[in-house]
C-alpha positions as CSV (number, residue, x, y, z in Angstrom):
1,X,-88.1,126.8,169.5
2,X,-86.1,125.8,166.4
3,X,-83.7,122.9,166.7
4,X,-83.4,119.5,164.9
5,X,-82.0,118.0,168.2
6,X,-85.6,117.2,169.3
7,X,-88.6,116.3,167.1
8,X,-92.4,116.5,167.8
9,X,-95.4,114.8,166.4
10,X,-99.1,114.8,167.6
11,X,-101.3,112.1,166.2
12,X,-104.6,110.8,167.6
13,X,-104.0,112.4,171.0
14,X,-100.5,110.9,171.3
15,X,-97.7,113.4,171.4
16,X,-94.3,111.9,170.5
17,X,-91.1,113.6,171.4
18,X,-88.0,112.2,169.8
19,X,-84.5,113.0,171.0
20,X,-82.6,113.4,167.7
21,X,-78.8,113.3,167.8
22,X,-78.4,109.7,166.7
23,X,-74.7,110.2,165.8
24,X,-74.0,111.0,169.5
25,X,-76.5,108.3,170.8
26,X,-78.9,111.3,171.5
27,X,-76.5,112.8,174.1
28,X,-77.9,116.0,175.5
29,X,-77.1,119.3,174.0
30,X,-78.2,122.7,175.2
31,X,-80.6,123.1,172.2
32,X,-82.0,119.6,173.0
33,X,-82.6,120.5,176.6
34,X,-84.2,123.9,175.8
35,X,-86.3,122.4,173.0
36,X,-87.4,119.4,175.1
37,X,-88.4,121.7,178.0
38,X,-90.5,123.9,175.6
39,X,-92.2,120.9,174.0
40,X,-93.0,119.3,177.4
41,X,-94.6,122.6,178.6
42,X,-96.6,123.0,175.4
43,X,-97.8,119.4,175.3
44,X,-98.9,119.5,179.0
45,X,-100.9,122.6,178.3
46,X,-102.4,121.3,175.0
47,X,-105.9,119.8,175.5
48,X,-105.4,117.8,172.3
49,X,-102.6,115.8,174.0
50,X,-103.8,112.9,176.0
51,X,-100.6,110.9,176.4
52,X,-96.9,111.7,175.9
53,X,-94.3,109.3,174.4
54,X,-90.6,110.1,174.7
55,X,-88.1,108.1,172.6
56,X,-84.7,108.4,170.9
57,X,-83.8,108.4,167.2
58,X,-81.6,105.6,165.9
59,X,-80.4,102.8,168.2
60,X,-80.3,104.7,171.5
61,X,-82.7,106.4,173.9
62,X,-80.3,109.0,175.4
63,X,-76.6,108.6,176.4
64,X,-76.9,111.5,178.9
65,X,-74.3,114.2,179.0
66,X,-72.1,114.6,175.9
67,X,-68.8,113.1,177.2
68,X,-67.1,113.9,173.9
69,X,-67.9,117.6,174.5
70,X,-66.8,117.3,178.1
71,X,-63.4,116.1,176.9
72,X,-63.1,118.9,174.3
73,X,-64.0,121.5,177.0
74,X,-61.5,120.2,179.5
75,X,-64.2,118.6,181.7
76,X,-67.8,119.1,182.6
77,X,-66.8,122.3,184.3
78,X,-65.1,123.7,181.2
79,X,-61.7,123.8,182.9
80,X,-62.8,125.9,185.9
81,X,-61.1,125.4,189.2
82,X,-64.1,126.2,191.5
83,X,-67.8,125.8,191.3
84,X,-69.5,128.7,189.5
85,X,-72.9,129.6,191.1
86,X,-74.2,130.7,187.8
87,X,-73.4,127.3,186.3
88,X,-75.2,125.6,189.2
89,X,-78.3,127.8,188.6
90,X,-78.2,127.0,184.9
91,X,-77.9,123.3,185.5
92,X,-80.8,123.4,188.0
93,X,-82.9,125.2,185.4
94,X,-82.1,122.6,182.7
95,X,-83.1,119.8,185.1
96,X,-86.4,121.4,186.0
97,X,-87.1,122.0,182.2
98,X,-86.7,118.3,181.5
99,X,-86.8,115.7,184.3
100,X,-88.8,118.1,186.5
101,X,-91.4,118.8,183.9
102,X,-91.6,115.2,182.8
103,X,-92.1,113.9,186.3
104,X,-94.8,116.5,187.0
105,X,-96.5,116.0,183.7
106,X,-100.3,116.0,184.2
107,X,-101.0,113.3,181.6
108,X,-99.7,109.7,181.3
109,X,-96.1,109.4,179.9
110,X,-94.3,106.5,178.3
111,X,-90.6,106.2,177.6
112,X,-89.7,103.9,174.7
113,X,-86.1,102.7,174.9
114,X,-84.6,101.4,171.7
115,X,-81.1,101.2,173.2
116,X,-79.0,102.9,175.8
117,X,-80.3,105.1,178.5
118,X,-77.4,106.4,180.6
119,X,-76.7,109.2,183.1
120,X,-79.0,112.1,182.6
121,X,-80.7,110.1,179.9
122,X,-81.6,107.5,182.5
123,X,-83.1,110.3,184.5
124,X,-85.5,111.1,181.6
125,X,-86.5,107.5,181.3
126,X,-87.1,107.1,185.0
127,X,-89.2,110.3,185.1
128,X,-91.8,108.8,182.8
129,X,-94.7,106.8,184.2
130,X,-94.0,103.7,182.1
131,X,-90.9,102.3,180.3
132,X,-90.9,99.9,177.4
133,X,-87.7,98.3,176.1
134,X,-86.2,95.5,174.1
135,X,-83.3,93.0,174.7
136,X,-81.1,95.7,173.1
137,X,-82.0,98.2,175.8
138,X,-79.0,99.0,178.0
139,X,-79.3,101.0,181.2
140,X,-76.4,102.4,183.2
141,X,-76.1,105.2,185.8
142,X,-72.7,106.0,184.2
143,X,-71.8,108.8,186.6
144,X,-69.1,107.0,188.6
145,X,-67.5,105.8,185.4
146,X,-66.7,109.4,184.4
147,X,-66.0,110.6,188.0
148,X,-69.2,112.5,188.5
149,X,-71.7,112.1,191.4
150,X,-74.9,112.3,189.4
151,X,-77.6,114.8,188.4
152,X,-81.0,115.0,186.6
153,X,-82.6,113.3,189.6
154,X,-81.3,109.8,188.9
155,X,-80.5,108.9,192.5
156,X,-83.9,110.2,193.8
157,X,-85.9,108.4,191.0
158,X,-83.9,105.2,191.3
159,X,-84.4,104.9,195.0
160,X,-88.2,105.3,194.7
161,X,-88.4,102.9,191.8
162,X,-86.2,100.0,192.8
163,X,-85.5,100.7,196.5
164,X,-82.4,101.9,198.3
165,X,-80.3,98.7,198.1
166,X,-80.6,98.4,194.3
167,X,-80.2,102.2,193.9
168,X,-76.9,102.1,195.8
169,X,-75.6,99.2,193.7
170,X,-76.5,100.9,190.4
171,X,-75.0,104.3,191.4
172,X,-71.8,103.0,193.1
173,X,-70.9,100.0,191.0
174,X,-72.3,101.3,187.7
175,X,-73.3,98.0,186.1
176,X,-74.6,97.8,182.5
177,X,-78.0,96.2,182.6
178,X,-79.5,94.6,179.5
179,X,-83.2,94.6,178.7
180,X,-83.9,91.4,180.5
181,X,-82.1,92.5,183.6
182,X,-83.9,95.9,183.5
183,X,-87.3,94.1,183.3
184,X,-86.4,91.7,186.1
185,X,-85.4,94.7,188.4
186,X,-88.5,96.7,187.5
187,X,-86.8,99.4,185.5
188,X,-88.8,98.3,182.4
189,X,-92.5,97.7,182.6
190,X,-92.6,95.8,179.4
191,X,-89.9,93.9,177.4
192,X,-90.7,93.3,173.7
193,X,-88.8,92.1,170.7
194,X,-86.7,94.9,169.0
195,X,-88.9,94.9,165.9
196,X,-92.1,95.3,168.0
197,X,-91.0,98.3,170.1
198,X,-92.8,100.9,168.1
199,X,-96.0,98.9,167.8
200,X,-96.0,97.9,171.5
201,X,-95.5,101.6,172.5
202,X,-98.3,102.7,170.2
203,X,-100.6,100.1,171.8
204,X,-99.9,101.2,175.3
205,X,-100.1,104.9,174.4
206,X,-103.4,104.4,172.6
207,X,-104.9,102.6,175.6
208,X,-103.8,105.5,177.8
209,X,-105.1,108.1,175.2
210,X,-108.4,106.4,175.1
211,X,-108.7,106.5,178.9
212,X,-110.5,109.0,181.1
213,X,-108.3,112.1,181.1
214,X,-109.2,113.7,184.4
215,X,-109.1,110.4,186.3
216,X,-105.7,109.6,184.8
217,X,-104.4,113.1,185.9
218,X,-105.7,112.6,189.4
219,X,-104.3,109.1,189.6
220,X,-100.9,110.5,188.8
221,X,-101.2,113.2,191.5
222,X,-102.2,110.6,194.1
223,X,-99.2,108.4,193.2
224,X,-96.8,111.4,193.1
225,X,-97.9,112.7,196.5
226,X,-98.2,109.3,198.3
227,X,-94.5,108.9,199.3
228,X,-94.6,112.3,201.1
229,X,-97.9,111.8,202.9
230,X,-99.2,109.7,205.8
231,X,-102.1,107.4,205.0
232,X,-104.5,109.9,206.5
233,X,-103.0,112.7,204.5
234,X,-103.2,110.7,201.3
235,X,-106.8,109.8,201.9
236,X,-107.7,113.4,202.6
237,X,-106.1,114.5,199.3
238,X,-107.6,111.7,197.2
239,X,-111.2,112.0,198.2
240,X,-111.9,115.5,196.6
241,X,-110.3,114.3,193.4
242,X,-112.3,111.1,193.5
243,X,-115.5,113.0,194.0
244,X,-114.6,115.4,191.1
245,X,-114.2,112.5,188.8
246,X,-117.6,111.2,189.9
247,X,-119.2,114.3,188.4
248,X,-117.8,113.8,184.9
249,X,-119.5,112.5,181.8
250,X,-116.6,110.0,181.6
251,X,-117.7,108.4,184.9
252,X,-121.3,108.3,183.8
253,X,-120.3,106.7,180.6
254,X,-118.1,104.1,182.3
255,X,-120.9,103.1,184.7
256,X,-123.4,102.7,181.9
257,X,-120.9,100.7,179.8
258,X,-120.3,98.4,182.8
259,X,-124.0,97.7,183.1
260,X,-124.3,97.2,179.3
261,X,-121.3,95.0,179.3
262,X,-119.4,97.0,176.7
263,X,-116.2,99.1,176.5
264,X,-116.7,102.8,177.6
265,X,-116.0,105.6,175.1
266,X,-114.4,108.5,176.9
267,X,-114.6,112.1,175.7
């Protein structure tokens, strides 16, 4: 994968993917989508990666679809008069490469939002486990504003994160929410001063990277499956994972550290 629309760094177990079209507020391009998909797959498979951070270059996270390009093309459909099955299939592939892979990522994920997250860009933010923003962070579903119904899983993710009433309001009325409003609603896990975003994200990512890797992965699976299971089904699924974690050196170390009243060091 060769594109400057998405950047990658791996330091101390923290993989950082940066959406890199600051002149377009990191609006999605095909090279960005393809590159992001490849980086997500590679990072998930890389044992050196213990946590993933997704952010945007400049003063935005991701503005979603490139509306300037839509206008130049005669609309999102490129001027077509009927739905093209091939275009549907390609859009589905792009969504699975990005939001799908991020939501299914086996390791903890953090989205750092320096500014706007809108449309499909909001889908990326919502697919992460945790979101950190600043008073400058702005969130909008944006779809209704450009006469589109929505994609990249935004409706599904919103309903599960903030509930059906808030999801309907955000999708239908398309309000612009600032950082404080996002935090109050639960869209942001943490709200920090603008100048502290990078540091705060690093602190959270480091805490996750220093955690017990297998336990973190199984916690994510338990949470991901819970909405689709009954309580009995959830308990049946979680017990084998719990027992597997109990066989690890990380668990033995954590129990010993608890007795010795010190912080555990996970391997």
